[in-house]
C-alpha positions in Angstrom: 77.7 111.0 102.7 75.5 113.5 101.1 71.6 113.3 101.1 71.5 112.4 97.6 73.9 109.4 98.0 71.7 108.2 100.8 68.5 108.7 98.7 70.0 106.7 95.8 71.4 103.7 98.4 68.2 103.3 100.1 66.1 103.3 96.8 68.4 100.7 94.8 68.2 99.0 98.4 64.2 99.0 98.3 64.2 97.9 94.3 66.3 94.8 95.2 64.4 93.9 98.2 61.1 93.8 96.1 62.7 92.0 93.6 63.8 89.4 96.0 60.6 89.4 97.9 58.5 88.6 94.6 61.1 86.1 93.7 61.0 84.4 96.8 57.1 84.2 96.7 57.2 82.8 93.1 59.6 80.0 93.9 58.0 79.1 97.0 54.6 78.7 94.9 55.5 77.9 91.5 52.1 78.6 90.3 52.4 82.0 91.3 53.6 83.3 88.0 52.2 86.5 88.6 54.8 87.1 91.5 57.5 85.8 89.1 56.7 88.4 86.6 56.6 91.0 88.9 60.1 90.0 90.5 61.5 90.1 87.0 59.8 93.8 86.6 61.6 95.0 89.8 64.9 93.4 88.7 64.7 95.4 85.7 63.9 98.5 87.7 67.0 97.9 89.7 69.0 97.7 86.6 67.6 100.8 85.1 67.7 102.9 88.5 71.2 102.0 88.9 72.3 102.7 85.3 70.4 106.2 85.7 71.8 107.3 88.9 75.4 106.4 87.6 75.2 108.4 84.5 77.7 110.9 83.8 78.1 113.2 80.7 80.6 110.5 79.3 78.3 107.6 79.7 78.1 105.7 76.6 74.9 105.8 74.5 74.6 102.1 74.7 74.4 102.1 78.3 71.6 105.1 78.3 69.8 102.7 75.7 70.1 99.9 78.3 68.6 101.9 81.0 65.8 102.6 78.8 65.5 99.4 77.8 65.3 98.3 81.3 62.6 101.0 82.4 60.1 99.6 79.5 60.8 96.1 80.6 59.9 97.2 84.0 56.4 98.6 82.8 56.2 95.4 80.5 56.6 93.0 83.0 53.9 94.7 85.3 51.3 94.8 82.5 52.2 91.0 81.9 51.9 90.2 85.5 48.5 91.5 85.4 47.3 89.8 82.4 48.5 86.3 84.1 46.5 87.4 87.4 43.3 88.4 85.6 43.4 85.3 82.9 43.5 87.6 79.8 45.2 87.4 76.9 48.3 89.6 76.3 48.1 92.0 73.5 51.6 90.4 72.0 51.3 92.2 68.5 50.3 95.5 70.0 53.1 95.8 72.2 55.7 94.4 69.4 54.1 97.2 67.1 54.4 100.0 70.1 57.9 99.0 71.3 59.5 98.8 67.3 57.9 102.5 66.9 59.2 103.6 70.2 62.8 102.3 69.8 62.7 103.8 66.3 61.9 107.2 67.7 64.3 106.9 70.4 67.3 106.4 67.7 65.9 109.2 65.8 65.8 111.7 68.6 69.4 110.7 69.9 71.3 110.7 66.7 69.5 112.1 63.9 67.8 115.2 65.3 69.0 115.3 69.0 66.4 116.4 71.5 66.6 115.5 75.2 63.2 116.7 76.1 61.4 114.8 73.1 63.4 112.1 73.8 62.7 111.8 77.8 59.1 112.4 76.8 59.1 109.6 74.4 60.8 107.2 77.3 58.5 107.9 79.8 55.3 107.9 77.4 56.4 104.4 76.4 57.0 102.9 79.9 53.5 104.8 80.9 51.8 103.3 77.7 53.0 99.7 78.4 52.0 100.1 82.1 48.4 101.3 81.0 47.8 98.0 79.2 47.3 96.4 82.8 44.0 99.0 83.2 41.9 97.0 80.6 41.9 93.6 82.5 41.9 95.1 85.9 38.8 97.0 84.7 37.0 94.1 83.6 37.9 91.9 86.5 37.6 94.7 88.7 35.3 93.1 91.4 37.6 93.0 94.4 38.8 95.8 96.3 42.6 94.7 95.5 41.6 95.0 91.7 40.3 98.6 92.3 43.5 99.6 94.3 45.6 98.1 91.6 44.0 100.0 88.8 44.0 103.1 90.6 47.7 103.0 91.4 48.9 102.0 88.1 46.7 104.5 86.3 48.2 107.3 88.7 51.9 105.6 88.1 51.4 105.5 84.2 50.0 109.2 84.2 52.7 110.5 86.4 55.3 109.2 83.9 54.2 111.8 81.3 53.0 114.6 83.5 56.2 114.7 85.5 58.2 115.5 82.0 55.9 118.1 81.0 55.7 119.7 84.5 59.3 119.7 85.3 59.7 121.1 81.6 57.5 124.1 82.3 58.9 124.9 85.7 62.5 124.6 85.0 62.0 126.0 81.6 65.5 125.7 80.1 66.8 123.6 77.2 69.3 120.9 78.0 72.3 119.3 76.3 73.8 115.8 76.8 76.3 117.5 78.8 74.3 119.3 81.0 71.4 116.9 81.5 73.5 114.7 84.1 74.0 117.8 86.2 70.4 119.2 85.8 67.6 119.1 88.2 65.6 116.9 85.7 67.7 113.8 86.9 67.4 114.1 90.5 63.7 114.6 90.1 63.2 111.6 87.6 64.7 109.2 90.1 62.7 110.7 92.9 59.6 110.1 91.3 60.6 107.0 89.9 61.5 105.8 93.3 58.4 107.0 94.8 56.2 105.3 91.9 57.9 102.0 92.1 57.5 102.0 95.9 53.9 102.7 95.7 53.1 100.3 93.0 55.2 97.4 94.9 53.3 97.8 97.9 50.0 97.4 96.2 51.3 94.4 94.1 52.7 92.8 97.2 49.3 93.1 98.9 47.8 91.4 95.7 50.4 88.6 95.7 49.4 87.9 99.3 45.7 88.2 98.6 46.1 85.6 95.9 48.6 83.2 97.9 46.0 83.2 100.6 43.0 82.4 98.2 45.3 79.8 96.5 46.2 78.0 99.9 42.4 78.0 101.0 41.3 76.6 97.6 44.3 73.7 98.0 42.8 73.0 101.5 39.5 72.3 99.7 41.0 70.3 97.1 42.2 66.7 96.8 45.7 66.8 95.2 45.5 63.8 93.1 42.3 64.3 91.1 41.9 68.2 91.9 38.4 67.6 93.0 36.9 69.1 96.1 37.6 67.2 99.2 35.4 66.5 102.0 36.1 69.9 103.7 35.3 71.5 100.1 32.3 69.6 99.9 31.1 70.7 103.4 31.8 74.6 102.6 29.9 74.2 99.0 26.9 72.3 100.8 26.4 75.5 103.3 27.3 77.9 100.4 24.1 76.4 98.2 21.7 75.5 101.1 19.3 78.6 100.2 19.0 78.4 96.3 16.2 76.3 96.0 13.7 77.2 93.2 10.5 75.4 93.7 8.6 72.7 95.3 9.7 70.0 92.8 13.4 70.7 92.9 15.4 68.8 95.5 19.2 68.6 96.2 20.5 65.2 96.4 24.0 63.5 97.7 25.1 60.8 95.2 27.8 58.5 96.6 29.8 56.2 94.7 32.7 53.7 95.3 34.9 51.9 92.9 34.1 48.1 92.8 37.1 45.9 94.0 39.4 48.9 93.9 42.1 47.1 96.1 42.5 44.5 93.6 43.5 47.2 91.1 46.2 48.4 93.4 47.3 44.9 94.3 47.6 43.3 90.9 48.7 46.7 88.8 50.5 48.7 91.5 49.3 51.9 93.1 50.6 54.3 90.3 47.9 52.7 88.0 45.6 52.7 90.6 46.1 56.6 90.9 45.6 56.8 87.0 42.3 54.7 87.5 41.0 57.1 90.0 42.0 60.4 88.0 40.1 59.1 84.9 37.1 58.1 87.0 37.2 61.6 88.2 37.4 63.2 85.4 34.7 61.3 83.8 32.3 61.8 86.6 33.4 65.7 86.3 32.4 65.9 82.7 29.1 64.0 83.2 28.4 66.2 86.2 28.7 69.5 84.0 25.9 71.9 84.9 24.2 69.2 87.3 26.4 69.4 90.6 30.0 69.1 91.9 32.1 66.1 92.3 34.3 65.5 95.2 36.6 62.8 96.5 35.9 61.9 99.9 38.3 58.8 100.5 40.6 56.3 98.9 38.2 55.3 96.2 35.1 56.9 97.4 33.5 59.7 95.4 30.4 62.3 96.2 28.5 64.3 94.1 26.5 67.2 95.3 23.8 67.8 93.1 22.0 71.2 92.1 18.3 71.7 93.0 16.6 69.6 90.7 13.7 67.1 90.1 14.7 63.8 91.8 14.1 62.1 88.4 17.0 64.0 86.9 19.5 63.0 89.8 18.6 59.4 89.3 19.4 59.7 85.7 22.5 61.3 86.5 23.7 58.8 88.9 22.9 56.0 86.2 24.1 57.6 83.6 28.0 58.0 85.4 27.4 54.4 86.4 26.5 53.2 83.0 29.5 55.1 81.5 32.3 54.2 84.0 32.5 50.6 82.6 33.2 51.8 79.2 36.1 54.1 80.3 39.3 52.5 78.8 42.4 52.0 81.3 45.4 51.3 79.5 47.4 50.4 82.7 45.0 47.5 83.1 44.2 44.3 81.2 41.6 45.0 78.3 39.4 42.5 79.9 39.1 44.4 83.5 36.4 46.9 83.4 36.1 49.2 86.3 32.7 49.9 87.6 31.2 51.7 90.8 28.4 51.0 93.1 25.9 54.1 93.7 24.0 55.3 96.5 21.6 58.3 96.4 20.3 59.9 99.0 17.5 62.9 98.8 18.1 66.0 101.2 15.4 67.6 103.2 15.4 70.8 104.0 16.5 70.0 107.5 19.0 67.6 106.7 22.8 68.1 107.3 25.4 66.9 104.7 26.5 64.3 107.5 22.7 63.0 107.5 22.6 62.8 103.9 26.0 61.3 103.4 25.0 58.4 106.1 21.8 57.6 104.1 23.3 57.8 100.9 26.2 55.2 102.2 23.8 52.8 103.3 22.0 52.9 99.8 25.5 52.4 98.3 26.2 49.2 100.3 22.9 47.8 99.6 23.9 48.4 95.9 27.1 46.4 96.4 25.5 43.7 98.4 23.0 43.5 95.6 25.6 42.6 93.0 27.6 46.0 92.4 27.8 48.4 89.4 24.0 49.8 90.1 22.4 52.8 91.8 20.3 52.2 94.8 18.1 54.8 96.4 18.2 55.5 99.9 15.1 55.5 102.3 13.5 58.9 102.8 14.7 60.5 105.9 
């Protein structure tokens, strides 16, 4: 078997393998849309490479156009993946206009005024342009090392798509026809550089996907799956991270605990599915009211905690009272209209030496004082 054949087989296997790997990443974590688009890109790259590597002088123009389309889809899918990863708005109109112009040019250079070199330059410029769309969102979001690596590799590959055509034409310096093109050094060099570019890009994209999955699972370990609030572990991490944000002597951090009153009756009377809906609605209400004031966590079944930012104690008390007053007006369609859901609150001021456990312990005692005192109210814990 010739070295060329070995190279073609190895490149095809690598492209198929990366398509499979990114596909598995996507289907194992459905939220990983980034991996799904990259997987689609490498499926397109595999098809394009197989069509290009088996091209002969008798290959129908339809298959040549299909190969070109797959090449462009590869670049387009990579760009779409990057936009998803960076939470940016994909420029659909710009892409549509660009593809329309490129397709028209491809048809013209294939049938009206056939020119192999110009057509090859157009195909590669189109792929490079589509891939270059990724650079803007990466530039804006590039605060991490992996973003910089993606920017560098994508910029290099996009530039290479155009530079290689011009360079090869200058070095080889001879005109090609449809007949001689498939037997020329052009084809082998294009396939070689395509394989290297796809491999280099895939490695960095795989690192990015792995990095994103680690962050995803870390975030999931700090989140309550029902309400998507922080869980107790996430609250501990937040407490440690914000310990040094104090801004003045009158500013204090507080921990507010609240517990839904008689929640067991909700589950017993209306079922756990209804209870879950109530918990989600209570969580969202607290989250909305805490915007700019603190972070909400679910620390138990019907138990929640709010770690406030550094603020005057009066502001924290107002926040707790506002949430307490608001909860009883929340409508729960799963329950009887006469069934109002309320909560009891305990608030503790955190000293500079307090641990989260210390603050929560005092807030918990204040919460039970509120329950013993009639529920649906806020109680302030004694100073440490």
